[in-house]
C-alpha positions, -999 to +999 in steps of 0.1 A: -337-470-034-365-474-056-401-466-046-435-482-058-466-475-054-492-503-036-510-503-068-482-514-087-472-539-061-506-555-065-501-552-100-467-571-105-452-583-072-428-599-088-414-569-104-408-555-066-394-585-060-369-582-083-360-544-076-354-556-039-326-580-049-310-544-061-318-529-030-346-519-003-379-508-022-401-481-005-440-488-009-458-460-012-494-452+000-505-420-020-471-397-014-463-410+018-439-441+025-459-467+040-434-500+040-403-509+029-392-542+010-362-554+016-350-589-001-336-615+024-314-633+003-284-611+015-301-599+048-301-637+059-269-644+052-255-616+069-274-621+097-276-658+101-238-652+104-242-642+143-269-669+150-246-695+167-230-672+188-262-655+200-278-686+210-247-702+225-245-672+247-280-672+257-282-709+262-247-702+289-261-670+304-294-694+314-266-720+326-282-743+301-246-756+290-213-753+299-188-730+287-167-753+265-204-769+250-214-730+247-180-721+230-183-754+206-221-742+194-207-710+186-182-721+164-155-700+185-127-711+204-129-713+240-112-677+246-128-661+215-159-670+229-148-655+263-142-626+248-177-627+229-193-631+261-173-603+278-187-582+249-221-590+256-216-583+294-220-617+304-199-629+334-179-660+327-176-669+364-210-674+373-214-670+414-238-685+433-249-691+471-219-710+475-194-692+464-186-671+490-182-702+516-157-720+493-140-688+488-134-686+525-123-722+525-098-715+504-088-684+519-084-704+549-065-735+534-038-709+516-032-688+548-024-726+570 
């Protein structure tokens, strides 16, 4: 990890960016750390890997897409996506106001 002053950053920002490719660069204001410069090239590659799964989980949670469609968006199989939802605490079986009545109807039908 490198450190540079605000003055050095103003004088040669390209140098700071080149250093950031090798690792985070701490920008100093006087002798105190004021900012952290991180090159996005590698960072976004790692972060971007989870974007489709996060988007799909949010769309499914909010009822915008079906489970199958969300799995397709995520790039995962349906079973892997169900596991992913479970790890996020998102229920796969989404209950609504008709569920209790439907459950009673099925229970009566099964007991007859």
